[in-house]
C-alpha positions as CSV (number, residue, x, y, z in Angstrom):
1,M,36.1,-19.4,-27.3
2,N,36.6,-23.1,-27.2
3,K,36.8,-26.1,-29.4
4,K,32.6,-26.1,-30.0
5,T,33.2,-22.2,-31.1
6,I,35.5,-23.2,-33.5
7,T,33.1,-25.7,-35.3
8,S,30.1,-23.0,-35.2
9,I,32.5,-20.4,-37.2
10,S,33.5,-23.5,-39.6
11,S,29.5,-24.0,-39.9
12,L,28.6,-20.7,-40.2
13,A,31.0,-20.0,-43.1
14,A,29.7,-23.9,-44.7
15,L,26.1,-22.5,-45.0
16,S,27.1,-18.8,-46.6
17,A,25.8,-18.4,-50.1
18,A,28.8,-16.1,-51.1
19,M,31.1,-18.6,-51.6
20,I,34.6,-17.1,-53.0
21,S,36.7,-20.4,-53.7
22,S,35.4,-24.0,-54.2
23,A,38.0,-25.3,-55.9
24,Y,40.0,-26.6,-52.4
25,A,38.3,-29.0,-50.5
26,G,39.6,-28.0,-47.1
27,I,38.9,-24.0,-47.4
28,T,35.4,-22.5,-46.8
29,E,35.5,-19.0,-47.4
30,T,32.9,-15.8,-47.8
31,S,33.8,-12.2,-47.9
32,K,33.4,-12.2,-44.0
33,T,34.7,-15.7,-43.0
34,L,37.5,-18.5,-43.2
35,D,37.9,-21.7,-42.4
36,V,40.4,-24.1,-43.1
37,N,42.2,-27.6,-42.1
38,F,45.2,-27.6,-44.4
39,N,44.4,-31.2,-44.4
40,D,45.3,-31.0,-48.2
41,A,49.1,-30.1,-49.0
42,A,47.3,-27.5,-51.5
43,D,45.2,-25.8,-49.5
44,H,47.9,-23.3,-48.5
45,T,49.3,-22.9,-52.2
46,N,46.0,-21.3,-53.0
47,D,47.1,-18.2,-54.0
48,T,43.7,-16.6,-54.8
49,T,43.2,-17.1,-50.9
50,F,46.6,-16.4,-49.2
51,K,49.6,-14.6,-49.8
52,L,52.8,-16.4,-48.7
53,L,55.7,-15.0,-47.6
54,G,58.3,-18.0,-47.6
55,A,57.8,-21.8,-48.2
56,F,55.9,-24.0,-46.0
57,A,56.2,-27.8,-45.6
58,H,52.9,-30.2,-45.0
59,N,52.7,-33.0,-42.8
60,P,50.3,-35.5,-44.1
61,T,49.9,-37.3,-40.9
62,G,49.7,-34.0,-38.5
63,G,46.5,-32.4,-37.3
64,I,44.0,-33.5,-34.4
65,A,42.6,-36.4,-36.4
66,G,45.9,-37.6,-38.1
67,D,44.5,-36.2,-41.7
68,G,47.5,-33.3,-42.3
69,A,48.3,-30.1,-41.0
70,L,50.5,-27.1,-42.1
71,D,54.1,-27.0,-40.4
72,F,55.7,-23.3,-39.4
73,N,58.7,-25.3,-38.9
74,G,60.9,-23.0,-40.9
75,N,62.0,-19.9,-39.9
76,Y,60.1,-16.6,-40.4
77,R,57.2,-17.8,-42.7
78,A,53.8,-16.0,-43.1
79,I,50.9,-16.5,-44.2
80,N,47.9,-13.9,-44.8
81,W,44.2,-14.4,-45.7
82,K,43.6,-11.9,-48.6
83,Q,40.4,-11.2,-48.2
84,A,40.2,-7.4,-47.1
85,L,38.0,-7.0,-43.5
86,T,36.1,-4.1,-43.1
87,G,33.5,-3.0,-40.4
88,G,32.0,0.0,-38.7
89,I,31.5,0.4,-34.9
90,G,30.5,-2.4,-33.1
91,T,32.2,-4.7,-35.8
92,T,33.7,-7.9,-33.9
93,I,36.9,-9.9,-35.8
94,T,37.8,-13.0,-34.2
95,Q,40.7,-15.5,-35.4
96,S,41.2,-18.8,-34.2
97,I,44.1,-21.0,-34.7
98,V,44.7,-25.1,-33.5
99,F,48.5,-26.4,-32.9
100,T,48.8,-30.2,-32.8
101,N,52.8,-30.6,-33.0
102,N,54.7,-28.4,-30.2
103,N,57.9,-28.4,-29.1
104,L,57.9,-26.0,-26.3
105,A,60.4,-27.2,-23.8
106,N,63.4,-26.5,-21.7
107,T,65.8,-27.7,-24.3
108,Y,65.5,-24.8,-26.8
109,D,66.2,-21.3,-25.9
110,Q,63.9,-19.3,-28.5
111,N,62.4,-16.0,-27.5
112,V,59.3,-15.2,-30.0
113,P,58.5,-18.6,-31.9
114,F,55.0,-17.1,-33.4
115,M,52.8,-14.3,-34.1
116,M,49.1,-13.8,-35.2
117,G,46.9,-10.9,-35.6
118,F,45.7,-8.1,-37.9
119,T,47.7,-6.0,-40.3
120,N,46.7,-3.2,-43.1
121,N,49.2,-4.6,-45.4
122,V,48.2,-7.6,-47.0
123,E,51.7,-7.8,-48.9
124,S,53.7,-7.7,-45.5
125,H,53.8,-10.0,-42.3
126,V,51.8,-9.2,-39.3
127,A,55.2,-9.4,-37.3
128,N,56.6,-6.1,-38.7
129,P,54.4,-5.1,-41.9
130,T,57.0,-2.0,-42.5
131,T,59.8,-4.9,-43.3
132,G,59.4,-7.9,-45.4
133,G,58.6,-8.2,-49.3
134,G,55.7,-5.6,-49.7
135,G,56.4,-3.4,-46.3
136,T,55.6,0.1,-46.1
137,P,56.9,2.7,-43.3
138,T,53.1,3.5,-42.5
139,S,51.6,-0.2,-42.2
140,D,50.0,-1.3,-38.7
141,A,49.5,-4.6,-37.3
142,F,48.0,-5.6,-34.0
143,Q,49.5,-9.2,-32.6
144,L,49.2,-12.1,-30.1
145,Q,52.6,-13.1,-29.8
146,I,54.0,-16.2,-28.4
147,F,57.2,-16.0,-26.2
148,N,59.1,-18.9,-25.0
149,S,60.1,-18.3,-21.4
150,L,60.9,-22.0,-20.6
151,T,65.1,-21.1,-20.5
152,A,65.1,-17.5,-21.5
153,N,65.3,-15.3,-19.1
154,D,67.3,-17.6,-16.5
155,G,64.8,-19.9,-17.0
156,L,61.3,-18.7,-16.0
157,G,59.6,-22.0,-16.8
158,N,56.4,-20.8,-18.8
159,I,55.2,-20.0,-21.8
160,S,54.0,-16.0,-22.2
161,T,51.7,-14.3,-24.6
162,T,51.6,-10.9,-25.1
163,L,49.2,-8.4,-26.9
164,R,51.2,-5.8,-28.8
165,P,50.1,-2.9,-31.3
166,F,52.7,-2.0,-34.0
167,I,51.9,1.3,-35.4
168,D,54.1,3.1,-38.1
169,G,57.2,1.1,-37.5
170,A,57.1,1.6,-33.7
171,N,56.2,-1.0,-30.7
172,G,53.1,-0.2,-28.5
173,E,52.3,-1.5,-24.7
174,Q,52.8,-5.2,-24.1
175,K,50.8,-6.9,-21.7
176,Y,52.0,-10.4,-21.0
177,S,50.2,-13.7,-19.6
178,N,52.1,-16.5,-18.7
179,F,51.3,-20.3,-18.4
180,A,53.1,-23.5,-17.7
181,Y,53.3,-26.2,-20.7
182,T,54.4,-29.5,-21.7
183,G,55.4,-29.9,-25.4
184,T,53.0,-32.7,-26.0
185,N,49.9,-30.8,-25.5
186,M,48.0,-29.3,-28.5
187,L,47.0,-25.3,-28.2
188,Q,44.3,-23.3,-29.4
189,F,44.5,-19.3,-29.8
190,D,41.5,-17.2,-29.9
191,L,42.1,-13.6,-30.8
192,T,38.9,-11.0,-30.6
193,L,39.1,-7.8,-32.2
194,T,36.1,-5.4,-31.3
195,R,35.8,-1.5,-32.7
196,T,34.3,0.6,-29.9
197,G,34.5,3.7,-31.7
198,T,35.7,5.5,-34.8
199,D,39.5,5.0,-33.5
200,T,39.2,3.2,-30.6
201,F,39.4,-1.2,-30.2
202,D,39.1,-3.3,-27.5
203,W,41.2,-7.1,-28.4
204,G,42.0,-10.0,-26.2
205,Y,42.7,-13.5,-26.5
206,V,42.6,-16.8,-24.8
207,V,44.9,-20.0,-25.0
208,T,43.3,-23.1,-24.6
209,D,45.0,-26.4,-23.7
210,L,43.5,-29.3,-26.1
211,G,45.4,-32.0,-24.3
212,V,47.1,-34.5,-26.5
213,D,44.3,-36.1,-28.1
214,G,42.8,-32.5,-28.9
215,A,39.8,-32.9,-26.5
216,G,40.3,-31.1,-23.9
217,S,39.3,-27.7,-22.9
218,T,41.0,-26.0,-20.1
219,E,42.0,-22.6,-20.6
220,V,45.3,-21.5,-19.4
221,S,45.9,-18.2,-20.8
222,S,43.3,-14.7,-21.3
223,N,44.3,-11.3,-21.8
224,T,42.6,-8.0,-22.8
225,Q,43.4,-4.6,-23.9
226,S,42.1,-1.3,-25.2
227,F,44.2,0.8,-27.8
228,T,43.5,4.0,-30.2
229,S,44.5,3.7,-33.4
230,A,43.1,6.2,-36.4
231,D,45.1,4.2,-39.1
232,F,43.5,1.2,-38.1
233,G,40.0,2.7,-37.8
234,A,40.7,4.4,-41.2
235,S,41.5,0.9,-42.6
236,L,38.2,-0.8,-41.4
237,D,36.4,1.9,-43.4
238,G,38.3,1.7,-46.4
239,D,40.4,-0.3,-48.0
240,G,40.4,-3.5,-45.0
241,I,42.6,-5.0,-42.8
242,Y,43.9,-8.7,-43.0
243,A,44.1,-11.8,-40.8
244,G,47.7,-13.0,-40.8
245,L,50.1,-15.6,-39.2
246,R,54.0,-15.6,-38.7
247,S,56.6,-17.6,-37.2
248,G,59.9,-16.7,-35.8
249,N,63.0,-19.0,-35.4
250,Q,61.5,-22.2,-36.4
251,A,64.8,-24.1,-36.4
252,S,63.5,-27.1,-34.1
253,G,59.8,-26.7,-35.2
254,L,58.7,-25.1,-31.9
255,V,55.0,-24.6,-32.8
256,S,54.2,-26.5,-36.1
257,G,51.0,-28.5,-37.1
258,L,48.5,-25.8,-37.9
259,D,45.5,-27.9,-38.0
260,Q,42.5,-25.3,-38.3
261,W,42.4,-21.4,-38.9
262,S,39.1,-19.6,-38.7
263,V,38.4,-16.1,-39.5
264,N,34.8,-14.5,-38.6
265,V,33.9,-10.9,-39.0
266,D,30.4,-9.9,-36.8
267,D,29.4,-6.7,-37.9
268,G,26.6,-6.7,-35.6
269,D,23.6,-6.6,-38.3
270,T,20.6,-6.2,-36.1
271,D,18.1,-5.9,-39.2
272,G,20.1,-8.2,-41.3
273,D,20.2,-6.1,-44.3
274,G,24.1,-6.7,-44.7
275,V,24.9,-3.3,-43.4
276,G,26.5,-2.9,-40.1
277,D,24.9,-1.2,-37.3
278,G,27.7,1.2,-37.1
279,D,27.0,1.9,-40.6
280,D,23.1,1.2,-41.0
281,V,21.5,4.9,-42.2
282,H,18.0,3.2,-42.0
283,P,17.9,1.1,-38.5
284,G,15.1,-1.9,-38.8
285,F,15.3,-1.3,-42.7
286,N,17.0,-2.9,-45.4
287,D,19.4,-0.3,-46.5
288,A,19.7,-1.6,-49.8
289,L,15.9,-1.6,-50.6
290,L,15.5,2.0,-49.4
291,A,18.7,3.2,-51.8
292,T,16.7,2.5,-54.5
293,Y,14.2,5.6,-53.4
294,L,16.4,7.4,-51.5
295,N,19.6,9.4,-50.8
296,D,21.3,10.6,-47.8
297,T,18.5,13.4,-47.6
298,W,15.2,13.9,-49.1
299,V,15.9,17.2,-51.1
300,N,18.6,15.4,-53.0
301,A,16.9,12.1,-53.4
302,T,17.1,11.6,-57.5
303,N,13.7,9.6,-57.7
304,L,11.8,11.7,-55.5
305,D,12.6,14.6,-57.2
306,T,11.5,12.8,-60.5
307,W,8.2,11.8,-58.9
308,L,7.7,15.4,-57.9
309,T,8.3,16.7,-60.9
310,A,6.1,14.4,-62.8
311,N,3.4,15.1,-60.7
312,N,3.7,19.1,-61.1
313,Y,5.1,19.4,-57.5
314,S,7.9,21.7,-56.1
315,V,11.1,20.1,-56.1
316,G,13.0,22.3,-53.9
317,D,13.9,25.8,-55.3
318,G,10.5,26.0,-57.2
319,S,12.1,26.7,-60.4
320,T,10.6,23.5,-61.9
321,G,6.6,22.2,-61.3
322,G,4.6,23.6,-58.0
323,L,1.3,23.5,-56.8
324,T,-1.3,24.1,-59.3
325,E,-4.0,26.3,-58.6
326,Q,-6.6,23.8,-57.9
327,D,-4.0,21.8,-55.8
328,L,-3.9,24.9,-53.5
329,I,-7.9,25.4,-53.8
330,D,-8.3,21.6,-52.8
331,L,-6.4,22.1,-49.5
332,R,-9.7,22.9,-47.7
333,V,-13.1,22.2,-48.5
334,G,-15.0,25.1,-50.0
335,S,-12.0,27.4,-50.3
336,T,-11.9,29.7,-53.2
337,L,-9.0,31.2,-54.6
338,I,-8.8,35.3,-54.9
339,A,-6.4,36.9,-57.6
340,V,-4.5,39.4,-57.0
341,S,-3.9,42.4,-59.7
342,D,-1.9,45.3,-59.3
343,G,-1.7,45.0,-55.5
344,S,-5.2,44.7,-55.2
345,A,-8.0,42.0,-54.6
346,T,-11.4,42.3,-55.2
347,V,-14.0,40.1,-52.8
348,S,-17.6,39.7,-53.5
349,L,-19.5,39.8,-50.3
350,Q,-22.8,38.0,-50.4
351,M,-25.6,37.8,-47.7
352,E,-27.3,34.5,-47.5
353,E,-30.6,33.8,-45.7
354,S,-32.7,30.3,-44.5
355,Q,-35.7,28.9,-43.0
356,D,-34.1,25.6,-41.3
357,L,-30.2,26.7,-41.1
358,G,-29.6,23.8,-43.5
359,S,-30.8,25.3,-47.2
360,W,-29.2,28.6,-47.6
361,S,-30.3,31.1,-50.7
362,D,-29.1,34.3,-51.6
363,L,-30.2,37.4,-50.3
364,G,-29.9,40.4,-52.9
365,A,-26.8,41.1,-55.5
366,A,-23.3,40.4,-54.4
367,V,-21.1,43.4,-53.0
368,P,-17.7,43.7,-54.3
369,F,-15.0,44.8,-51.9
370,T,-11.5,45.8,-52.6
371,V,-8.6,45.0,-50.8
372,T,-5.4,46.9,-51.0
373,L,-2.1,44.5,-50.1
374,D,1.0,46.0,-48.9
375,P,3.7,44.2,-51.1
376,S,6.5,45.0,-48.2
377,D,4.2,42.6,-45.7
378,D,4.7,39.0,-46.0
379,S,1.3,38.0,-44.8
380,Q,-2.1,40.0,-44.2
381,F,-5.3,38.8,-42.5
382,F,-8.6,39.9,-43.0
383,R,-12.3,39.3,-41.8
384,V,-16.0,40.4,-42.2
385,K,-17.9,41.3,-38.9
386,L,-21.6,43.0,-38.9
387,A,-21.6,46.7,-38.1
388,D,-23.1,48.2,-34.9
C-alpha cells in the first residue's frame, strides 16, 4: 500500500455506521476498522480502545503535519487494539503505521527496536505473548520485526525487517529483507495477513520511505511468507486476534513519533450481507434474513416445521400432520381414492358410451371387482383390458 491507501482505509472507517468510540476526536473505530493519528495526547490513554503495557510519551509537535504523535521512546512499551478480529477463509487483515521521528544511525548499536503484528492474547505484547502482564504459555503472535544492522553484526550498514511466527513460546522461520536508511526519513510499514485455508495463511509487508516531509512514496523493502497455524485459525473462528505494536530498547528513541495507525478487516463479503465469503451459508443471499426462516437443514427448520404443521403437512416423521385424503386426490385431476379394508379393495368398473367422443354416458350398471392386496409387497399395480 502507499500513503493514499492509508487515507482510503481511514475514509472507510469514518463512513461506517457501527461506531464504537466517539469521545476521542483522533480515533475512528468500528468492529473491523481502526484509524488513529495520536494527535491528541489523550488518544492512547483511551482504555476502552487500547490495552497499554508501559507508559508512553506524547510529542505535541510530532507527526507529518507537526500536529502531534505518540513517542515509543521508552524501553519495551506495548499497545494493543482491544477489538477482537475474526474472519473465515479469504479474510485479509491489514495493519499500517507511519513513523515520523527516527534515529536509526550508525552511532547506536541496538538489534531490535520495534515490532508490529497480531496476537491472540490482548493482555500481553506481540513480541512474546507468553510473557508480560497477561502472558500465557499457549499464546501466539505473528510479527514484523525491525532489526538495526547499521552497527550490529560488524556494521552491515542497513536496516533489516523480518516476518516471524511465534507459536506456543517458540520462534518460527524468519525471512529477512534489508534496506539502506538515513535517520531523517519518515517510514511507513504495511503488514497484510490473509487466511487461505482453515489453518493456512499468507502474510507480507511493504516498507515505504516517505522522505523528510512525508510526501515520498519510495518502496524500500518488502517480503512475503506462508505459514500454518491451527491455533491462529481457531482464534479467527472463535475469540479473535488482536493488532499490536511493541518497542524494543528505545533508550535513544530509535523509532518513535507514531503518527498514524490503521487496521482494516476485509472478509470478502461479496453479497454484502455482513457474513464473509468463507463463512457464507447462503452465497448471494442475505444470511441474516434467511436465518429468520431457515436453519442449516430444512428438516430441522423451526419456522418451516411450524408452517407445515399449521397446514396439515408431514413434518418429517409423520407423527404430526400429514396429507389429507383430499390432498392426495387433488394430486391428479380426475383421480379417485380407493379404500383398503382387511387387505382388499373393491373397484367399480363402469362401461360408458359416446356418439361424438366428447359426451359420455353410462352403459349398464357398474360391475364391482375386488382386488386382494399382498401386505408383504410395498407396491402393486393393476390395469384393465378387453378380453379376447
